[in-house]
C-alpha positions, 0 to 999 in steps of 0.5 A: 500500499505504502509503494503505492501511495509513493508512486503515485506521489512521484506521477504528481510531481512528475506531471507538476513539473512537466506542466511548468517545464511547458508553462514557465520553460521559454521565458525562463530560457529567454531571461537566462540568455538575456542575462548569459549571451549563451545559448547553450549556457541557458540550457542548462541555466533553465534546467538546472532551475526547473530541478532546484523549484521541483524540489524546492516548491514547497518553499514558495510562500507567496510573497511575488509571483511565481513567475517572478520567483522562478526569474529570481532563481533564475537570476541567481543561477546565471549569475553564479554560473558568469562569476564560475571560472570555466563559464566562456562567453560566447555570443550567438544570435537566434534568427527571428522569422517572419510570421507572413508568408506572402512578402517578398524574399527581400522585404523578409530580409531586410525585415530578418535583419532589422529584428537581428540587429535590433537584437544585437544591440540590446543585448551589446548593452551591460548587463544591468540595462539589457536585464530590465530591458528583457523583463519589461519588453519580453516577459512584461513584468511590471517596474514592481516584479522587476524591483523585487526580483532583481532587489534595487528600488522601484527607482533604480528600476525605472532610470535603468530602463529609462537609459536602456531604452534611450541607448537601444534608440542612439545605437540603432540611430547610428547603425542606419 
């Protein structure tokens, strides 16, 4: 009887982990990538995040949104990886695909190139500026959520976000 209960608990845990990975996996990977700028390292970090979340899910106190708690774990693991001596930086940029199929090849190429150029500009920002911009643009976190996640004041988040936007605009105009 006891082994059936343990088997049931393991199945529930596996299902819960799968559901979390399905719902938040891409967000965790993109946030890890925003910090590390490395595709493979981001995949490893995302896996480590979900293992840690699976083991520590019972410690979630609900003082922030679940996504903010998940990003906090992601950030801590990613920053630890950046500090580690074996970590090598590699700048790899993913291709952005157009969802429209009726565009000419030239328009599609130009759109993809512009998106890649913009992504490159964002990824070339300092980590502090890049991080708030990606949390805002890709993950729709509020100023308050970012402040809690990054453990800085809301004013600092606003300032970094403003500086990041201005820097992207300046670099974009200089490149054109």
